[in-house]
PASEBA-1860 file (N, C-alpha, C; in nm, 3 decimals):
! residues 92
1> MKRLRHTP> -3.065/0.168/0.142/-2.940/0.074/0.140/-2.936/0.066/0.291 ~ -2.894/-0.048/0.320/-2.850/-0.101/0.462/-2.704/-0.074/0.496 ~ -2.699/-0.012/0.609/-2.573/0.063/0.651/-2.460/-0.098/0.703 ~ -2.371/-0.083/0.644/-2.294/-0.221/0.684/-2.172/-0.158/0.811 ~ -2.208/-0.219/0.906/-2.093/-0.205/1.013/-1.944/-0.299/0.992 ~ -1.856/-0.255/1.007/-1.720/-0.296/1.012/-1.672/-0.322/1.161 ~ -1.598/-0.423/1.157/-1.509/-0.450/1.306/-1.399/-0.373/1.281 ~ -1.346/-0.345/1.400/-1.198/-0.272/1.370/-1.109/-0.371/1.310
9> EQIVRKLR> -1.101/-0.490/1.316/-1.006/-0.583/1.226/-1.052/-0.600/1.077 ~ -1.152/-0.571/1.051/-1.175/-0.561/0.917/-1.141/-0.383/0.860 ~ -1.183/-0.304/0.952/-1.086/-0.170/0.910/-0.945/-0.164/0.881 ~ -0.879/-0.217/1.003/-0.720/-0.238/0.950/-0.675/-0.287/0.838 ~ -0.773/-0.441/0.800/-0.741/-0.508/0.700/-0.767/-0.406/0.572 ~ -0.862/-0.340/0.581/-0.921/-0.286/0.447/-0.815/-0.140/0.415 ~ -0.775/-0.060/0.512/-0.674/0.030/0.533/-0.550/-0.014/0.461 ~ -0.506/-0.162/0.514/-0.361/-0.214/0.439/-0.384/-0.244/0.320
17> EVERLLGQ> -0.507/-0.306/0.259/-0.542/-0.317/0.149/-0.514/-0.193/0.041 ~ -0.588/-0.073/0.091/-0.587/0.051/0.028/-0.451/0.092/0.009 ~ -0.383/0.065/0.106/-0.244/0.136/0.088/-0.153/0.044/0.003 ~ -0.178/-0.065/0.011/-0.112/-0.174/-0.109/-0.158/-0.118/-0.229 ~ -0.274/-0.073/-0.246/-0.289/-0.048/-0.428/-0.269/0.072/-0.439 ~ -0.257/0.184/-0.337/-0.192/0.324/-0.353/-0.039/0.274/-0.393 ~ 0.024/0.188/-0.318/0.161/0.164/-0.369/0.179/0.105/-0.522 ~ 0.061/0.039/-0.571/0.080/0.030/-0.706/0.059/0.121/-0.811
25> GQTIAEAA> -0.005/0.225/-0.760/-0.024/0.336/-0.848/-0.147/0.381/-0.849 ~ -0.249/0.308/-0.813/-0.385/0.355/-0.824/-0.423/0.484/-0.728 ~ -0.519/0.562/-0.781/-0.546/0.687/-0.710/-0.660/0.609/-0.561 ~ -0.657/0.726/-0.493/-0.731/0.710/-0.387/-0.907/0.662/-0.420 ~ -0.924/0.702/-0.456/-1.052/0.694/-0.515/-1.098/0.522/-0.591 ~ -1.003/0.517/-0.687/-1.005/0.368/-0.744/-0.984/0.266/-0.624 ~ -0.858/0.310/-0.532/-0.831/0.166/-0.414/-0.963/0.176/-0.356 ~ -1.015/0.290/-0.315/-1.130/0.260/-0.221/-1.243/0.219/-0.254
33> KRVEISEQ> -1.259/0.223/-0.402/-1.402/0.163/-0.490/-1.344/-0.005/-0.468 ~ -1.239/-0.017/-0.491/-1.177/-0.170/-0.499/-1.208/-0.238/-0.361 ~ -1.176/-0.168/-0.271/-1.227/-0.242/-0.112/-1.367/-0.200/-0.090 ~ -1.472/-0.129/-0.147/-1.561/-0.120/-0.143/-1.613/-0.021/-0.015 ~ -1.543/0.096/-0.022/-1.551/0.171/0.070/-1.581/0.328/0.006 ~ -1.620/0.435/0.045/-1.617/0.539/0.019/-1.484/0.617/0.022 ~ -1.447/0.745/-0.056/-1.340/0.778/-0.043/-1.331/0.844/0.116 ~ -1.472/0.920/0.143/-1.458/0.964/0.280/-1.449/0.896/0.395
41> TYHRWRNQ> -1.498/0.773/0.383/-1.472/0.653/0.485/-1.355/0.627/0.491 ~ -1.279/0.635/0.373/-1.136/0.587/0.379/-1.039/0.682/0.468 ~ -1.050/0.805/0.453/-1.020/0.938/0.504/-1.022/0.931/0.682 ~ -1.184/0.873/0.698/-1.208/0.897/0.835/-1.143/0.794/0.899 ~ -1.148/0.642/0.851/-1.096/0.570/0.918/-0.958/0.545/0.933 ~ -0.860/0.626/0.821/-0.714/0.633/0.823/-0.664/0.736/0.980 ~ -0.778/0.841/0.970/-0.760/0.912/1.083/-0.748/0.860/1.216 ~ -0.865/0.786/1.234/-0.886/0.721/1.330/-0.822/0.605/1.357
49> YRAMQGDV> -0.765/0.498/1.276/-0.716/0.399/1.301/-0.561/0.381/1.248 ~ -0.531/0.494/1.236/-0.385/0.506/1.122/-0.257/0.438/1.231 ~ -0.247/0.419/1.353/-0.134/0.371/1.423/-0.169/0.245/1.463 ~ -0.294/0.191/1.444/-0.351/0.072/1.504/-0.299/-0.084/1.419 ~ -0.263/-0.142/1.475/-0.257/-0.278/1.432/-0.335/-0.385/1.443 ~ -0.355/-0.511/1.413/-0.448/-0.580/1.472/-0.472/-0.602/1.579 ~ -0.354/-0.640/1.670/-0.364/-0.649/1.797/-0.422/-0.563/1.870 ~ -0.371/-0.439/1.825/-0.441/-0.327/1.903/-0.606/-0.286/1.895
57> AERLRELE> -0.633/-0.329/1.743/-0.764/-0.324/1.738/-0.862/-0.412/1.782 ~ -0.811/-0.519/1.825/-0.885/-0.644/1.890/-0.898/-0.599/2.037 ~ -0.805/-0.548/2.063/-0.807/-0.512/2.233/-0.896/-0.381/2.238 ~ -0.932/-0.305/2.129/-1.012/-0.204/2.137/-1.170/-0.246/2.141 ~ -1.187/-0.351/2.048/-1.305/-0.434/2.060/-1.332/-0.499/2.208 ~ -1.242/-0.570/2.276/-1.255/-0.622/2.390/-1.283/-0.499/2.503 ~ -1.233/-0.388/2.509/-1.262/-0.291/2.610/-1.403/-0.223/2.581 ~ -1.442/-0.223/2.434/-1.568/-0.182/2.405/-1.689/-0.293/2.455
65> CESVRLKR> -1.654/-0.425/2.453/-1.740/-0.517/2.493/-1.740/-0.510/2.659 ~ -1.630/-0.499/2.721/-1.630/-0.485/2.866/-1.703/-0.373/2.897 ~ -1.683/-0.254/2.851/-1.777/-0.135/2.905/-1.920/-0.163/2.885 ~ -1.966/-0.235/2.754/-2.115/-0.269/2.763/-2.155/-0.334/2.891 ~ -2.084/-0.454/2.897/-2.096/-0.558/3.009/-2.117/-0.462/3.152 ~ -2.008/-0.396/3.185/-2.004/-0.307/3.294/-2.140/-0.201/3.338 ~ -2.171/-0.133/3.209/-2.283/-0.057/3.199/-2.432/-0.138/3.222 ~ -2.412/-0.256/3.164/-2.515/-0.338/3.197/-2.526/-0.383/3.347
73> IVADKELE> -2.432/-0.416/3.433/-2.432/-0.446/3.563/-2.488/-0.304/3.625 ~ -2.416/-0.199/3.605/-2.472/-0.088/3.678/-2.570/-0.062/3.683 ~ -2.627/-0.068/3.557/-2.796/-0.083/3.563/-2.886/-0.174/3.646 ~ -2.848/-0.288/3.643/-2.925/-0.395/3.708/-2.883/-0.351/3.868 ~ -2.791/-0.292/3.910/-2.778/-0.281/4.018/-2.871/-0.165/4.075 ~ -2.873/-0.063/3.974/-2.957/0.057/4.001/-3.125/0.019/4.028 ~ -3.143/-0.087/3.957/-3.303/-0.157/3.958/-3.297/-0.223/4.087 ~ -3.198/-0.281/4.155/-3.232/-0.342/4.252/-3.222/-0.227/4.381
81> IDPLKEIA> -3.172/-0.110/4.372/-3.162/-0.018/4.464/-3.267/0.066/4.456 ~ -3.347/0.075/4.372/-3.481/0.164/4.360/-3.584/0.114/4.449 ~ -3.608/0.003/4.474/-3.716/-0.079/4.583/-3.662/-0.068/4.697 ~ -3.531/-0.078/4.739/-3.490/-0.060/4.861/-3.500/0.093/4.926 ~ -3.486/0.165/4.825/-3.518/0.319/4.855/-3.671/0.358/4.893 ~ -3.749/0.285/4.843/-3.881/0.284/4.848/-3.948/0.233/4.979 ~ -3.869/0.116/5.014/-3.900/0.046/5.129/-3.866/0.136/5.291 ~ -3.704/0.195/5.232/-3.650/0.291/5.350/-3.758/0.425/5.380
89> RGNW> -3.827/0.473/5.270/-3.897/0.582/5.304/-4.032/0.554/5.362 ~ -4.050/0.405/5.333/-4.185/0.379/5.431/-4.316/0.377/5.319 ~ -4.294/0.395/5.193/-4.361/0.370/5.089/-4.423/0.253/5.045 ~ -4.407/0.179/5.111/-4.468/0.028/5.073/-4.584/-0.020/5.113
END
C-alpha cells in the first residue's frame, strides 16, 4: 500500500473534521475512519498540530521549503569551494 503524505493544511483540516465528529457523539475510532486516517495517526497529529491554525501551518510549510532551498545553496557553494582548495594546494 502506497503511503500518502498530507500537507500541514490537510492535517489541520482533518483534525478539525474529527473534532466536529467527536462533538456529534462519534468515537475517536469512528471519526478517524471517516476522515480516512488511523486512530494512531489522529493522536500523533493532534499532539503535533494541536495549537496550529491554517495560517500557522502554511507558515511552517513555507519555512520548510526555505530550509530546503538554503541547504541546496550551501551544498552548491561547497561544490564550488572544493576545486579551489585543490588549486590552492597545487594538486592540479
